DSSP file (Angstrom, degrees, kcal/mol; ACC not computed):
  #  RESIDUE AA STRUCTURE BP1 BP2  ACC     N-H-->O    O-->H-N    N-H-->O    O-->H-N    TCO  KAPPA ALPHA  PHI   PSI    X-CA   Y-CA   Z-CA
    1    1 A M              0   0    0      0, 0.0     2,-0.3     0, 0.0   115,-0.1   0.000 360.0 360.0 360.0 143.4   -2.7  -30.5   14.7
    2    2 A K        -     0   0    0    113,-0.5     2,-1.0     1,-0.1     3,-0.1  -0.577 360.0-146.7 -74.6 131.1   -2.3  -29.9   10.9
    3    3 A D    >   +     0   0    0     -2,-0.3     3,-1.1     1,-0.2     4,-0.2  -0.778  23.8 171.6-103.7  90.6    0.5  -31.9    9.4
    4    4 A A  G >   +     0   0    0     -2,-1.0     3,-0.9     1,-0.2    -1,-0.2   0.627  65.5  76.7 -73.4 -14.0    1.9  -29.6    6.7
    5    5 A T  G 3  S+     0   0    0      1,-0.2    -1,-0.2    -3,-0.1    72,-0.1   0.670  88.9  57.2 -73.9 -14.3    4.9  -31.9    6.0
    6    6 A L  G <  S+     0   0    0     -3,-1.1     2,-1.0     1,-0.2    -1,-0.2   0.614  88.2  77.0 -92.2 -11.7    2.8  -34.4    4.1
    7    7 A H    <   +     0   0    0     -3,-0.9    -1,-0.2    -4,-0.2    68,-0.0  -0.751  52.3 154.4-100.2  88.2    1.4  -32.0    1.5
    8    8 A M        +     0   0    0     -2,-1.0    11,-1.8    95,-0.1     2,-0.3   0.247  45.0  74.5-106.5  13.0    4.4  -31.6   -0.8
    9    9 A T  E     -A   18   0A   0      9,-0.2     2,-0.4    10,-0.1     9,-0.2  -0.872  59.7-150.8-123.0 160.8    2.8  -30.7   -4.1
   10   10 A K  E     -A   17   0A   0      7,-1.5     7,-2.1    -2,-0.3     2,-0.5  -0.992  15.4-131.6-129.9 135.2    1.2  -27.6   -5.4
   11   11 A K  E     +A   16   0A   0     -2,-0.4     2,-0.4     5,-0.2     5,-0.2  -0.758  26.5 175.7 -88.5 127.3   -1.6  -27.4   -8.0
   12   12 A I  E >  S-A   15   0A   0      3,-2.5     3,-2.2    -2,-0.5    -2,-0.0  -0.969  73.6 -25.0-132.4 117.1   -1.0  -24.9  -10.8
   13   13 A E  T 3  S-     0   0    0     -2,-0.4     3,-0.1     1,-0.3    -1,-0.1   0.879 127.6 -48.8  45.1  46.9   -3.5  -24.7  -13.6
   14   14 A G  T 3  S+     0   0    0      1,-0.2     2,-0.4     0, 0.0    -1,-0.3   0.426 116.1 111.0  82.3  -1.7   -4.6  -28.3  -12.9
   15   15 A E  E <   -A   12   0A   0     -3,-2.2    -3,-2.5     2,-0.0     2,-0.5  -0.886  64.6-130.9-110.1 138.5   -1.0  -29.8  -12.8
   16   16 A A  E     -A   11   0A   0     -2,-0.4     2,-0.5    -5,-0.2    -5,-0.2  -0.726  23.6-162.2 -83.4 130.3    0.7  -31.1   -9.7
   17   17 A I  E     -A   10   0A   0     -7,-2.1    -7,-1.5    -2,-0.5     2,-0.3  -0.960  20.1-122.0-117.5 128.6    4.2  -29.7   -9.4
   18   18 A D  E     -A    9   0A   0     -2,-0.5    -9,-0.2    -9,-0.2     8,-0.0  -0.518  18.0-163.4 -69.8 128.7    6.8  -31.3   -7.1
   19   19 A R        +     0   0    0    -11,-1.8    -1,-0.1    -2,-0.3   -10,-0.1   0.423  57.6 106.2 -95.2   0.2    8.0  -28.8   -4.5
   20   20 A I  S    S-     0   0    0    -12,-0.2     6,-0.1     6,-0.1    57,-0.1  -0.674  83.6-104.7 -78.2 131.6   11.1  -30.8   -3.6
   21   21 A P    >   -     0   0    0      0, 0.0     3,-2.1     0, 0.0    -1,-0.1  -0.169  20.3-119.8 -59.3 149.0   14.1  -29.0   -5.0
   22   22 A K  T 3  S+     0   0    0      1,-0.3     4,-0.2     3,-0.1    -2,-0.1   0.738 111.1  67.8 -60.6 -22.3   15.8  -30.6   -8.1
   23   23 A S  T 3  S+     0   0    0      2,-0.1    -1,-0.3    33,-0.1     2,-0.2   0.637  97.1  64.7 -73.7 -12.3   19.0  -30.9   -6.1
   24   24 A S  S <  S-     0   0    0     -3,-2.1     2,-1.4    32,-0.0     3,-0.0  -0.538 106.4 -86.9-103.2 174.2   17.3  -33.5   -3.9
   25   25 A N    >   -     0   0    0     -2,-0.2     3,-1.6     1,-0.2    -2,-0.1  -0.667  43.7-176.2 -81.6  93.7   16.0  -37.0   -4.8
   26   26 A S  T 3  S+     0   0    0     -2,-1.4    -1,-0.2     1,-0.3    -6,-0.1   0.536  73.0  71.3 -74.2  -5.2   12.5  -36.0   -5.9
   27   27 A S  T 3  S+     0   0    0      2,-0.1     2,-0.3    -3,-0.0    -1,-0.3   0.542  73.3 107.4 -84.9  -5.5   11.5  -39.6   -6.5
   28   28 A I    <   -     0   0    0     -3,-1.6     2,-0.3     1,-0.0    -4,-0.0  -0.568  61.1-149.0 -75.4 131.1   11.4  -40.2   -2.8
   29   29 A K        -     0   0    0     -2,-0.3    47,-0.1     1,-0.1     2,-0.1  -0.759  20.2-105.8-100.5 147.3    7.9  -40.5   -1.4
   30   30 A G        -     0   0    0     -2,-0.3    45,-0.2    45,-0.2    44,-0.1  -0.363  20.5-164.3 -69.7 148.9    6.8  -39.5    2.1
   31   31 A T        -     0   0    0     43,-0.4    -1,-0.1    -2,-0.1    44,-0.1   0.542  34.2-125.1-107.8 -13.4    6.2  -42.2    4.8
   32   32 A G  S    S+     0   0    0     42,-0.2     2,-0.1   -27,-0.1    43,-0.1   0.607  81.3 112.9  76.7  10.3    4.4  -40.0    7.3
   33   33 A K        +     0   0    0     41,-0.1     2,-0.2     0, 0.0    -1,-0.1  -0.320  41.4 165.5-110.5  48.0    6.9  -41.1   10.0
   34   34 A A        -     0   0    0      1,-0.2     3,-0.0    -2,-0.1   -29,-0.0  -0.462  26.9-165.2 -70.6 129.8    8.6  -37.8   10.5
   35   35 A K  S    S+     0   0    0     -2,-0.2     2,-0.3    16,-0.1    -1,-0.2   0.841  80.2  43.7 -78.2 -35.4   10.8  -37.6   13.7
   36   36 A F        +     0   0    0     12,-0.1     2,-0.2     5,-0.0     5,-0.2  -0.842  68.5 168.0-111.5 148.2   10.9  -33.8   13.4
   37   37 A S  B >   -B   40   0B   0      3,-0.8     3,-2.0    -2,-0.3   -34,-0.0  -0.828  54.8 -77.9-144.2-178.2    8.1  -31.4   12.7
   38   38 A T  T 3  S+     0   0    0      1,-0.3     3,-0.2    -2,-0.2    77,-0.1   0.793 132.5  39.9 -58.8 -27.9    7.3  -27.7   12.8
   39   39 A N  T 3  S+     0   0    0      1,-0.2    -1,-0.3    76,-0.1    75,-0.1   0.217 116.1  52.2-106.4  15.6    6.9  -27.9   16.6
   40   40 A N  B <   +B   37   0B   0     -3,-2.0    -3,-0.8     2,-0.0    -1,-0.2  -0.495  65.7 148.0-150.2  72.8    9.7  -30.4   17.3
   41   41 A L        -     0   0    0     -3,-0.2    56,-0.0    88,-0.2    -3,-0.0  -0.875  47.0-108.6-110.5 144.0   13.0  -29.2   15.8
   42   42 A P        -     0   0    0      0, 0.0     6,-0.1     0, 0.0    -2,-0.0  -0.316  12.0-131.0 -73.6 151.1   16.4  -30.0   17.5
   43   43 A K  S    S+     0   0    0     87,-0.2     3,-0.0     1,-0.2    53,-0.0   0.896 103.1  49.9 -61.8 -40.3   18.6  -27.4   19.2
   44   44 A D  S >  S-     0   0    0      1,-0.1     3,-2.2    86,-0.1     4,-0.3  -0.899  76.0-152.8-104.0 115.3   21.5  -28.7   17.2
   45   45 A P  T >> S+     0   0    0      0, 0.0     3,-1.2     0, 0.0     4,-1.1   0.679  89.7  77.6 -63.3 -15.1   20.8  -29.0   13.5
   46   46 A K  H 3> S+     0   0    0      1,-0.3     4,-2.4     2,-0.2     5,-0.2   0.782  82.6  67.7 -62.5 -24.2   23.5  -31.7   13.3
   47   47 A E  H <> S+     0   0    0     -3,-2.2     4,-0.9     2,-0.2    -1,-0.3   0.832  93.9  57.1 -62.8 -31.1   20.7  -33.9   14.7
   48   48 A L  H X4>S+     0   0    0     -3,-1.2     5,-2.5    -4,-0.3     3,-0.9   0.956 108.2  45.4 -62.4 -49.3   18.9  -33.5   11.5
   49   49 A I  H ><5S+     0   0    0     -4,-1.1     3,-1.8     1,-0.3    -2,-0.2   0.909 109.5  55.5 -59.3 -43.5   21.8  -34.9    9.5
   50   50 A N  H 3<5S+     0   0    0     -4,-2.4    -1,-0.3     1,-0.3    -2,-0.2   0.695 106.9  52.4 -63.9 -17.9   22.2  -37.7   12.1
   51   51 A N  T <<5S-     0   0    0     -3,-0.9    -1,-0.3    -4,-0.9    -2,-0.2   0.085 130.6 -88.9-107.2  21.9   18.5  -38.6   11.4
   52   52 A G  T < 5S+     0   0    0     -3,-1.8    -3,-0.2     1,-0.3    -2,-0.1   0.413  79.3 140.3  94.0  -2.0   18.9  -38.8    7.6
   53   53 A W      < -     0   0    0     -5,-2.5     2,-0.4    -6,-0.2    -1,-0.3  -0.371  45.3-130.9 -70.4 156.9   18.2  -35.2    6.6
   54   54 A K  E     -C   71   0C   0     17,-2.7    17,-2.2    -2,-0.0     2,-0.7  -0.893   9.8-125.0-112.0 139.8   20.4  -33.8    3.7
   55   55 A D  E     +C   70   0C   0     -2,-0.4    15,-0.3    15,-0.2    13,-0.0  -0.757  34.3 169.3 -80.4 115.2   22.2  -30.5    3.8
   56   56 A V        +     0   0    0     13,-2.1    14,-0.2    -2,-0.7    -1,-0.1  -0.054  15.1 154.0-117.8  29.2   20.9  -28.7    0.7
   57   57 A T        -     0   0    0     12,-0.6    -2,-0.1     1,-0.1    11,-0.0  -0.410  48.7-116.6 -62.6 124.9   22.4  -25.3    1.4
   58   58 A P     >  -     0   0    0      0, 0.0     4,-2.5     0, 0.0     3,-0.3  -0.320  23.6-115.9 -60.5 147.6   23.0  -23.3   -1.8
   59   59 A E  H  > S+     0   0    0      1,-0.2     4,-2.1     2,-0.2     5,-0.2   0.881 113.8  51.5 -54.0 -44.8   26.6  -22.6   -2.5
   60   60 A G  H  > S+     0   0    0      1,-0.2     4,-1.9     2,-0.2    -1,-0.2   0.890 111.1  47.4 -62.8 -40.4   26.1  -18.8   -2.2
   61   61 A M  H  > S+     0   0    0     -3,-0.3     4,-2.1     1,-0.2     6,-0.2   0.911 111.2  51.4 -66.2 -42.2   24.3  -19.1    1.1
   62   62 A A  H  < S+     0   0    0     -4,-2.5    -2,-0.2     1,-0.2    -1,-0.2   0.860 113.9  44.3 -63.9 -36.0   27.0  -21.4    2.5
   63   63 A K  H  < S+     0   0    0     -4,-2.1    -1,-0.2    -5,-0.2    -2,-0.2   0.838 122.8  34.5 -76.3 -33.6   29.8  -19.0    1.5
   64   64 A N  H  < S+     0   0    0     -4,-1.9     2,-0.3    -5,-0.2    -2,-0.2   0.566 120.1  27.7-104.3 -10.5   28.1  -15.8    2.7
   65   65 A T     <  -     0   0    0     -4,-2.1    17,-0.0     2,-0.2     0, 0.0  -0.878  65.2-124.5-141.6 172.4   26.2  -16.8    5.8
   66   66 A N  S    S+     0   0    0     -2,-0.3    -4,-0.1    17,-0.1     2,-0.1   0.381  76.5 114.2 -96.9   0.4   26.1  -19.3    8.7
   67   67 A S        -     0   0    0     -6,-0.2     2,-0.4    15,-0.1    15,-0.2  -0.392  48.8-164.8 -69.7 149.0   22.5  -20.3    7.7
   68   68 A R  E     - D   0  81C   0     13,-2.0    13,-3.3    -2,-0.1     2,-0.4  -0.995  10.7-144.3-137.9 143.8   22.0  -23.8    6.5
   69   69 A E  E     - D   0  80C   0     -2,-0.4   -13,-2.1    11,-0.2   -12,-0.6  -0.887  18.4-175.4-109.4 140.4   19.1  -25.5    4.7
   70   70 A F  E     -CD  55  79C   0      9,-2.7     9,-2.6    -2,-0.4     2,-0.4  -0.963   8.4-161.4-133.6 148.8   18.1  -29.1    5.3
   71   71 A I  E     -CD  54  78C   0    -17,-2.2   -17,-2.7    -2,-0.3     7,-0.2  -0.995  18.4-135.8-131.9 139.8   15.6  -31.4    3.7
   72   72 A D    >>  -     0   0    0      5,-2.6     4,-3.6    -2,-0.4     3,-0.6  -0.839  14.2-158.2 -89.7 110.0   14.1  -34.6    5.0
   73   73 A P  T 34 S+     0   0    0      0, 0.0    -1,-0.1     0, 0.0   -20,-0.1   0.711  89.1  57.5 -65.6 -18.2   14.1  -37.0    2.0
   74   74 A E  T 34 S+     0   0    0      1,-0.1   -43,-0.4     3,-0.1   -42,-0.2   0.858 126.5  13.3 -78.1 -35.2   11.4  -39.1    3.6
   75   75 A T  T <4 S-     0   0    0     -3,-0.6   -45,-0.2   -45,-0.2     3,-0.1   0.630  92.8-123.8-114.9 -19.8    8.8  -36.3    3.9
   76   76 A G     <  +     0   0    0     -4,-3.6     2,-0.1     1,-0.3   -70,-0.1   0.426  54.7 155.7  84.9  -0.9   10.2  -33.5    1.7
   77   77 A M        -     0   0    0     -5,-0.3    -5,-2.6   -72,-0.1     2,-0.4  -0.414  25.0-162.5 -62.7 129.3   10.1  -31.1    4.7
   78   78 A K  E     +D   71   0C   0     22,-0.4    22,-2.3    -7,-0.2     2,-0.3  -0.958  12.1 174.3-121.3 134.1   12.6  -28.3    4.2
   79   79 A V  E     -DE  70  99C   0     -9,-2.6    -9,-2.7    -2,-0.4     2,-0.4  -0.915  22.9-143.3-132.9 158.5   14.0  -26.0    6.9
   80   80 A R  E     -DE  69  98C   0     18,-2.7    18,-2.1    -2,-0.3     2,-0.5  -0.993  14.9-151.5-119.9 132.6   16.6  -23.3    7.2
   81   81 A F  E     -DE  68  97C   0    -13,-3.3   -13,-2.0    -2,-0.4    16,-0.2  -0.911   8.9-169.5-103.7 125.7   18.6  -23.0   10.4
   82   82 A D  E     - E   0  96C   0     14,-3.3    14,-2.2    -2,-0.5     2,-0.1  -0.952  15.6-142.7-113.7 111.5   19.8  -19.5   11.4
   83   83 A P        -     0   0    0      0, 0.0    12,-0.2     0, 0.0    11,-0.1  -0.467  26.5-106.2 -72.2 145.5   22.3  -19.5   14.3
   84   84 A G        -     0   0    0      9,-0.2     9,-0.3    -2,-0.1    11,-0.1  -0.375  25.9-130.3 -68.6 147.9   22.0  -16.6   16.7
   85   85 A K    >   -     0   0    0      7,-3.3     3,-2.3     4,-0.1    -1,-0.1  -0.893  29.8-109.8-101.1 124.0   24.7  -13.9   16.6
   86   86 A P  T 3  S+     0   0    0      0, 0.0     3,-0.1     0, 0.0     8,-0.1  -0.247 101.4  11.9 -54.0 131.5   26.2  -13.1   20.0
   87   87 A G  T 3  S+     0   0    0      1,-0.3     2,-0.1     6,-0.2     6,-0.1   0.298  96.4 128.7  85.5  -9.8   25.0   -9.6   21.2
   88   88 A A    <   -     0   0    0     -3,-2.3    -1,-0.3     4,-0.2     2,-0.2  -0.467  54.9-123.8 -79.9 152.4   22.3   -9.3   18.6
   89   89 A N    >   -     0   0    0     -2,-0.1     3,-1.0    -3,-0.1     4,-0.5  -0.500  65.8  -4.1 -90.5 161.5   18.8   -8.4   19.6
   90   90 A G  G >  S-     0   0    0      1,-0.2     3,-1.3     2,-0.2     4,-0.2  -0.158 127.3 -18.6  60.5-147.8   15.6  -10.3   18.8
   91   91 A F  G >  S+     0   0    0      1,-0.3     3,-1.5     2,-0.2    -1,-0.2   0.743 129.0  70.7 -68.0 -22.4   15.7  -13.3   16.6
   92   92 A E  G <  S+     0   0    0     -3,-1.0    -7,-3.3     1,-0.3    -1,-0.3   0.792 101.0  48.0 -63.0 -24.7   19.1  -12.4   15.2
   93   93 A G  G <  S+     0   0    0     -3,-1.3     2,-0.4    -4,-0.5    -1,-0.3   0.409 107.1  68.5 -94.0   1.7   20.5  -13.2   18.7
   94   94 A K  S <  S-     0   0    0     -3,-1.5     2,-0.2    -5,-0.2    -9,-0.1  -0.951  85.1-113.2-125.2 140.5   18.7  -16.5   19.0
   95   95 A D        +     0   0    0     -2,-0.4     2,-0.3   -12,-0.2    -2,-0.1  -0.492  53.4 157.7 -62.0 135.6   19.1  -19.8   17.1
   96   96 A H  E     -E   82   0C   0    -14,-2.2   -14,-3.3    33,-0.2     2,-0.3  -0.987  32.4-133.0-157.6 165.1   16.0  -20.4   15.1
   97   97 A Y  E     -EF  81 128C   0     31,-2.8    31,-2.7    -2,-0.3     2,-0.4  -0.797   4.0-151.5-115.9 159.4   14.5  -22.3   12.2
   98   98 A H  E     -E   80   0C   0    -18,-2.1   -18,-2.7    -2,-0.3     2,-0.6  -0.996  14.7-150.5-124.6 131.5   12.3  -21.3    9.2
   99   99 A V  E     -EG  79 112C   0     13,-0.7    13,-2.5    -2,-0.4   -20,-0.2  -0.917  18.5-130.0-105.1 119.2   10.1  -24.1    7.8
  100  100 A Y  E     - G   0 111C   0    -22,-2.3   -22,-0.4    -2,-0.6    11,-0.3  -0.439  14.2-127.5 -70.2 137.2    9.4  -23.6    4.1
  101  101 A N    >   -     0   0    0      9,-2.4     3,-1.6    -2,-0.2    -1,-0.1  -0.772  13.0-156.3 -83.3 114.2    5.8  -23.9    3.1
  102  102 A P  T 3  S+     0   0    0      0, 0.0    -1,-0.1     0, 0.0     8,-0.1   0.691  94.1  47.4 -66.9 -16.2    5.7  -26.5    0.2
  103  103 A N  T 3  S+     0   0    0      6,-0.1   -92,-0.1   -93,-0.1   -95,-0.1   0.077  82.1 148.1-109.9  22.1    2.5  -24.9   -1.1
  104  104 A S    <   -     0   0    0     -3,-1.6     6,-0.1     6,-0.2     3,-0.1  -0.255  29.7-174.0 -61.5 141.6    3.7  -21.3   -1.0
  105  105 A T        -     0   0    0      1,-0.3     2,-0.3   -95,-0.0    -1,-0.1   0.387  65.5 -45.3-111.8  -2.3    2.3  -18.9   -3.6
  106  106 A G  S >  S-     0   0    0      1,-0.1     3,-1.1     0, 0.0    -1,-0.3  -0.986  86.8 -41.8 164.6-164.0    4.5  -16.0   -2.5
  107  107 A K  G >  S+     0   0    0     -2,-0.3    14,-2.8     1,-0.2     3,-0.8   0.757 120.6  65.9 -65.7 -26.0    5.9  -13.9    0.3
  108  108 A R  G 3  S+     0   0    0      1,-0.2    -1,-0.2    12,-0.2     3,-0.1   0.713 119.6  20.0 -72.9 -19.0    2.6  -13.9    2.2
  109  109 A D  G <  S+     0   0    0     -3,-1.1    -1,-0.2    11,-0.1    -2,-0.2  -0.069  85.3 126.4-136.9  34.3    2.6  -17.7    2.8
  110  110 A Y  S <  S+     0   0    0     -3,-0.8    -9,-2.4    -6,-0.1     2,-0.2   0.828  71.8  29.0 -67.1 -36.7    6.4  -18.4    2.3
  111  111 A Y  E    S-GH 100 119C   0      8,-2.0     8,-2.7   -11,-0.3     2,-0.4  -0.661  74.3-122.1-118.9 173.5    7.0  -20.2    5.7
  112  112 A L  E     -GH  99 118C   0    -13,-2.5   -13,-0.7     6,-0.2     2,-0.1  -0.904  24.4-132.4-112.9 147.4    5.0  -22.3    8.2
  113  113 A D    >   -     0   0    0      4,-2.6     3,-2.1    -2,-0.4    13,-0.1  -0.233  43.2 -81.1 -86.2-175.5    4.6  -21.4   11.8
  114  114 A V  T 3  S+     0   0    0     11,-0.4    -1,-0.1     1,-0.3    12,-0.1   0.727 132.8  50.0 -60.5 -23.4    5.2  -23.8   14.8
  115  115 A N  T 3  S-     0   0    0      2,-0.1  -113,-0.5   -77,-0.1    -1,-0.3   0.381 121.9-104.1 -96.6   2.8    1.7  -25.2   14.2
  116  116 A G  S <  S+     0   0    0     -3,-2.1    -2,-0.1     1,-0.3   -77,-0.0   0.625  75.4 138.3  86.3  13.4    2.2  -25.8   10.5
  117  117 A N        -     0   0    0      1,-0.1    -4,-2.6   -16,-0.0    -1,-0.3  -0.714  61.0-101.3 -93.0 143.4    0.1  -22.8    9.4
  118  118 A P  E     +H  112   0C   0      0, 0.0    -6,-0.2     0, 0.0    -8,-0.1  -0.370  46.6 175.2 -62.7 137.1    1.3  -20.6    6.5
  119  119 A V  E     -H  111   0C   0     -8,-2.7    -8,-2.0    -2,-0.1   -18,-0.1  -0.963  32.2 -91.4-140.7 156.6    2.8  -17.3    7.6
  120  120 A P    >   -     0   0    0      0, 0.0     3,-1.6     0, 0.0   -12,-0.2  -0.268  44.3 -97.7 -69.0 153.1    4.5  -14.4    5.8
  121  121 A K  T 3  S+     0   0    0    -14,-2.8     3,-0.1     1,-0.2   -14,-0.0  -0.486 112.3  22.3 -62.6 135.6    8.2  -14.1    5.1
  122  122 A G  T 3  S+     0   0    0      1,-0.3    -1,-0.2    -2,-0.2     2,-0.1   0.373  92.6 135.6  85.7  -4.7    9.8  -11.9    7.8
  123  123 A S    X   -     0   0    0     -3,-1.6     3,-0.9     1,-0.1     4,-0.4  -0.399  65.8-122.0 -76.8 154.5    7.0  -12.5   10.3
  124  124 A K  G >  S+     0   0    0      1,-0.2     3,-1.7     2,-0.2    -1,-0.1   0.899 113.1  58.2 -58.6 -41.1    7.7  -13.2   14.0
  125  125 A A  G 3  S+     0   0    0      1,-0.3   -11,-0.4   -12,-0.1    -1,-0.2   0.698  94.1  65.8 -65.7 -19.2    5.7  -16.4   13.6
  126  126 A S  G <  S+     0   0    0     -3,-0.9     2,-0.7    -6,-0.2   -27,-0.3   0.621  84.5  84.5 -78.6 -10.6    8.1  -17.6   10.9
  127  127 A H    <   -     0   0    0     -3,-1.7     2,-0.6    -4,-0.4   -29,-0.2  -0.834  64.4-171.0 -94.6 111.5   10.9  -17.8   13.4
  128  128 A I  B     -F   97   0C   0    -31,-2.7   -31,-2.8    -2,-0.7    -3,-0.1  -0.905  10.2-150.5-110.7 114.6   10.8  -21.1   15.3
  129  129 A E              0   0    0     -2,-0.6   -88,-0.2   -33,-0.2   -33,-0.2  -0.637 360.0 360.0 -82.1 137.8   13.0  -21.5   18.3
  130  130 A P              0   0    0      0, 0.0   -87,-0.2     0, 0.0    -1,-0.1   0.511 360.0 360.0 -70.4 360.0   14.2  -25.1   18.9
């Protein structure tokens, strides 16, 4: 299986650019010892926090939605958890994650699927159920 969590830089015109947000500790290097991966995310996102992940939810998102963003400071893996809304259809009615693609070039490869492959924003494959 492809381990997309270890490739945390993007080449732009020959320069490596750190894809970890400035709000996190970008000097942290990955260890390759991730407890969670694209195909192994917890039902309760509090488990991420209990395992050393940081809540990096932007203030506007935290105020206006129930979605939360988390980053693993050991690997740089970043996810968004969207809780299901009672009575809603499709993924809106189910708890799910989106795993950010650290090498994204735009909307067509914005997230990773359950196997760590790039997928478009809004695609069915970008919704990962725990």
